[in-house]
N, C-alpha and C positions, 0 to 999 in steps of 0.2 A: 664805732669800735669802743669796746668797754675798756678801761685801765686796769691793769694788774696791780691790785692793792695789797697791803700787808695782810689784811684779813683773809684774802684769796690765798696767799702764801701760806699762812698758817694752816688754813683748811686743807690745802693740798699736802703739806707735810704731814699732818695728822692722819689723812687717809692713807698716804703712802706708808707711814710707819705701821698702821694697823694692818695693812695687806702684807707687809714684809713680816710682821710678826705672825700672822695666820699661816703664811707659807711655811716659816720655820717651825711652827708647832706642828703642822702636817707631816713635815720632813722628820722631825724627831720622833713622832709617835710611831712611825713605821720603820724605824731601826730596830734590829734584832739586839736584844740584851741577854748577853750570857754572863751569869754569874758563875764563880768558881765552883760553887755547890749549890743545889737547890735549898738545902738545909744549913746554910752557912751560920745562922744564928745559933744553932744547936751545936755545931763544930766550934764556934766561939767559946761557948760555955765550957766544952770539954778540952780546952786548949791545954791546961795545965797537965791533963792526962796524957794528951798526945806528946807533950815534951817529955814526959817520963818514959813513954814508948820508944821515942826516937833516941833517947840517952842510952837506954839499955840494948838498942839495937846497933849502936855504933861498932861493936866488935865484928858484926856480920856485914858491914859495908862492902867489903870485897869478896863475899861469898856468893854473889851472883855475877854472871858475866852475860853480855849481849853481844850475839853475833848475827850478821845478816848475810844472806846470800841472795841470788836472784828471785827466788820464790818464797822464802820464809824469813821471818824475824824470830831467832831463837833465844831463848833465855835459859842458860844452863845454871843449875843450882849446885853449889859444891856438895860433894858426897856426904861429909859430916854433918852438914846442915840438913840435907834431904833425909838422913836417918833419924833426926830428931823431930822432924814435922808432924804435928797431930793433923792439921788442915790448914788451908790457907788459900790466897787469891793473888793473882796477878792482874792488875788494872792498868790498862793504857789509857791515860788520860790526854785528851786533845785540849789545850788551853783555848784554842780560837773557834771550836765547835764542839758543843757537847753531845752532839748527835753522832759523833765518830768515836766516842769512848767505847773501849772493849773491856770486858771482864771475863776471866777464866778462872775457875775454881781448881785448885791444886790439892790433890789427896796425899795421904801420908806416904813417904818414901818415893815420891816423884822427883826426878832429877832434873827434868827439862819440860819447857812449855813451848809450843811453836804457834806463830800467828802467820797466817798467809798474807803476803804482801798485797795480794789482790784486794782485800778487805781493808787495807790501809791507804791513805793518800800521802803524798809526799809532804813532809814538813816535821814540825817539832811535835814530840809527844813527851809525857812524863810516865815513866814506868814505876808503878808502886807495887812492891811485893810485900804482902802482910801475911804473917802466919802466927799460929799458935803452938806453943811447946809447953806441955804441962800445964795448960790453962794460962799461960802468960803470953800476952800479944807482943809481937815484934813487927817493924816495918822498916824497909829500905826503899828510897826512892832514887831514881836515875834519870837524866835527860836522854831522850833518844831521838836521833834524826833519821827519818825514813826517807830514802831517796827513791 
């Protein structure tokens, strides 16, 4: 019978280390990576402009309300704001799964938007309502939990 020497031990350690590294690399390469935005580099460049949009949107933070019933998630826009709308969009962003994001366009003088709960899955969404009034962009964000 052959003796177990230190050379054999080092060889076995290196082989096990390489096998464990290969298994980890295969595991890591199969994981789904969701970035917040596909174009997050461009979003970073426009960060100062986004801060200006959020600053001028502060007076409108309470101008939208979110109500949920058994069938619909309803976003109500205050009448004064709805009268000033040129165009806009309501974006339901799902941080954990970009395939579940939903965008709906809002036309002038629209006072509510509805989303079917059958199209949504339970969990956390971020609702972003962005609109233009006289060529100026505004945006309001709210967290939404869908049950």
